[in-house]
C-alpha positions as CSV (number, residue, x, y, z in Angstrom):
1,M,21.5,-28.9,-62.9
2,S,20.4,-26.4,-65.5
3,T,17.0,-24.7,-65.3
4,G,17.1,-23.7,-69.0
5,L,16.0,-20.1,-68.0
6,E,17.5,-17.0,-69.4
7,P,19.6,-15.1,-66.9
8,F,17.7,-12.7,-64.7
9,E,19.0,-9.1,-64.9
10,I,18.4,-5.9,-63.0
11,R,19.1,-2.8,-65.1
12,R,18.8,0.9,-64.5
13,R,15.9,2.9,-66.0
14,V,18.0,4.9,-68.3
15,K,15.1,7.0,-69.6
16,L,14.2,8.1,-66.1
17,F,17.8,9.2,-65.4
18,A,18.1,11.0,-68.7
19,F,14.7,12.7,-68.3
20,L,15.5,13.9,-64.7
21,G,19.0,15.0,-65.8
22,L,17.8,17.0,-68.7
23,L,15.0,18.5,-66.7
24,C,17.4,19.7,-64.0
25,L,19.7,21.2,-66.6
26,A,16.8,22.9,-68.3
27,L,15.7,24.4,-64.9
28,A,19.3,25.4,-64.2
29,A,19.4,27.2,-67.5
30,A,16.1,29.0,-66.8
31,F,17.3,30.1,-63.3
32,G,20.6,31.2,-64.9
33,W,18.8,33.4,-67.4
34,L,16.6,34.8,-64.6
35,A,19.7,35.4,-62.4
36,Y,21.5,37.1,-65.2
37,D,18.5,39.2,-66.3
38,R,17.7,40.4,-62.8
39,S,21.3,40.7,-61.7
40,E,20.3,38.8,-58.5
41,P,23.3,36.9,-57.0
42,L,21.0,34.8,-54.8
43,L,19.4,33.2,-57.9
44,W,22.7,31.6,-58.9
45,A,22.5,29.1,-56.0
46,P,19.6,27.1,-57.6
47,V,21.6,27.2,-60.9
48,V,24.6,25.5,-59.2
49,V,22.4,23.0,-57.3
50,L,20.3,22.0,-60.3
51,T,23.4,21.7,-62.5
52,I,25.0,19.3,-60.1
53,L,21.8,17.3,-59.8
54,G,21.4,17.2,-63.5
55,L,25.0,16.0,-64.1
56,I,24.6,13.3,-61.4
57,N,21.4,12.0,-63.0
58,L,23.0,12.0,-66.5
59,R,25.9,10.0,-65.0
60,G,23.3,7.3,-64.3
61,T,22.9,6.9,-68.1
62,N,26.6,6.1,-68.5
63,D,27.3,2.5,-69.1
64,A,23.6,1.8,-69.5
65,R,24.0,-1.5,-71.3
66,A,25.7,-3.2,-68.4
67,P,23.3,-4.7,-65.8
68,L,23.5,-4.0,-62.1
69,F,22.8,-7.6,-61.1
70,V,22.7,-11.0,-63.0
71,A,21.4,-14.3,-61.7
72,D,21.7,-17.5,-63.7
73,D,22.0,-21.3,-63.2
74,H,25.5,-21.0,-61.6
75,G,25.0,-18.1,-59.2
76,V,24.9,-14.3,-59.2
77,R,27.1,-11.4,-60.4
78,L,26.6,-7.9,-59.2
79,R,28.3,-4.6,-59.5
80,G,30.0,-3.3,-56.4
81,R,32.0,-0.2,-55.6
82,E,35.2,-1.9,-56.7
83,G,33.8,-3.7,-59.7
84,W,32.0,-6.9,-60.4
85,V,31.5,-9.6,-57.7
86,G,30.5,-13.1,-58.5
87,L,29.2,-15.9,-56.2
88,L,28.1,-19.4,-57.0
89,W,24.9,-20.5,-55.4
90,S,26.9,-22.8,-53.1
91,E,29.0,-19.9,-51.9
92,M,26.0,-17.9,-50.5
93,A,24.6,-18.3,-47.1
94,E,21.5,-16.2,-48.0
95,I,20.0,-14.2,-50.7
96,R,16.9,-12.1,-49.9
97,I,14.9,-9.1,-51.0
98,E,14.9,-6.3,-48.5
99,R,11.7,-4.3,-48.8
100,R,11.5,-0.5,-48.6
101,A,12.2,0.6,-45.0
102,G,11.7,4.3,-44.4
103,R,14.0,6.2,-46.7
104,H,15.9,3.1,-47.8
105,D,15.0,1.7,-51.2
106,P,14.4,-2.0,-51.7
107,R,17.5,-4.1,-52.4
108,V,18.7,-7.6,-53.2
109,K,21.0,-8.6,-50.4
110,V,23.5,-11.5,-50.9
111,V,25.4,-12.8,-47.8
112,S,28.6,-14.9,-48.2
113,K,28.7,-18.4,-46.8
114,D,31.0,-17.3,-43.9
115,G,28.7,-14.4,-43.1
116,T,31.4,-11.8,-43.1
117,R,30.6,-10.1,-46.4
118,F,27.4,-9.0,-47.9
119,Y,26.6,-7.4,-51.2
120,T,23.6,-5.4,-52.3
121,S,22.0,-4.3,-55.5
122,P,19.2,-1.7,-55.8
123,L,15.6,-2.4,-56.8
124,G,12.5,-0.3,-57.3
125,L,11.9,3.0,-59.1
126,A,15.4,3.5,-60.4
127,T,15.6,0.0,-61.9
128,D,13.5,-2.0,-64.3
129,T,12.6,-4.7,-61.7
130,S,10.2,-4.6,-58.8
131,P,11.0,-6.4,-55.5
132,G,8.2,-8.9,-56.1
133,E,9.5,-9.8,-59.6
134,A,13.0,-10.2,-58.2
135,E,11.8,-12.5,-55.5
136,V,10.1,-14.8,-58.0
137,Q,12.9,-14.8,-60.4
138,L,15.6,-15.6,-57.8
139,A,13.5,-18.4,-56.3
140,R,13.2,-20.0,-59.8
141,R,16.9,-19.9,-60.4
142,R,18.3,-20.9,-57.0
143,P,18.6,-24.7,-56.7
144,A,16.6,-26.2,-53.8
145,A,19.8,-27.8,-52.4
146,A,21.4,-24.3,-52.1
147,Y,19.1,-23.1,-49.4
């Protein structure tokens, strides 16, 4: 059964990662100049920390065209630590949106039919999709018989 809908994708907010990365590197350069100008070794610590944070954020812009999560008529595909994972709707026991809990960001959680494996994909500030939008889009794509 085809819904005729375009695939639903969750992508990184590349502009946010680029902005934060460049901001950290600019602050690192300013602290570096200050540490060099004042000959103060203690001021080199923020330079190192901000450079590392800047490079980590700029790494988030790498591979920006590839989505983190895709849902279509057939199932879902998401990027895990080892690469892409794909599950048909019939191979899933559950798919749900976990809301923000304390320090943990919202996520899409997919549980395999046997319940032994689960996969997650981030939502919220670092992505272009809100938890509410993800909930609606996933409900529209998952066939009623798959619940």
